[in-house]
C-alpha positions, 0 to 999 in steps of 0.5 A: 490039637487044642490050643490055649492062650499063652501056648508056644507052638510050632506051626507052618506059616504060609510063605508067599511064593514058596512052601510053608515054613515051620517056626515057633508061634504064640497063641494070642487068641482068647481061650473062649474063642480057641474052644469054639472056633477051629481057627486061632490067632498066632503071633510069630516068634523069631530068633532075631532079637535086634529090635525087641527092646526098642520096638513096643510091638515086640517082646523079648523072651530071654531063655536064661530066665525061669520065665523064658525057660517055660517057653520051651524055646531053644534060644533067645527070641522075640514075639512079634505082635505086628506079625499076627496070623489066623490059622487052623488049629490043626496046623499046629505041629506040636506044643513046646511050652507056655508063657507065664502070666507076667510075660503074657502081660507084656504081650498084651501091651505089645498087642495094644501097641501093634493094633493101636488100642488102649 
């Protein structure tokens, strides 16, 4: 399955000492690199929204909004830009949605915060 930046997907994340756990993730790698490489960079998505409004490396996805509904997520969630994984694209089980440009702009800011780049 080919992926594009902004896709919300279900992927098996490696777990230390146990079998992989299937969970949602956001494709954050550029489409140029998604097309030419077999691996992509993913940001973990969690249903734990406790820190999403105070942690600059996290972005809240509110599914009650039209933008949040495009994500395909079943509940309010957080994109955790401090939890990035490089995984093979074939590890993607399915695509469930896509984040619109305005939410991806927030993700860009969160990535900059997480990676300490301007």
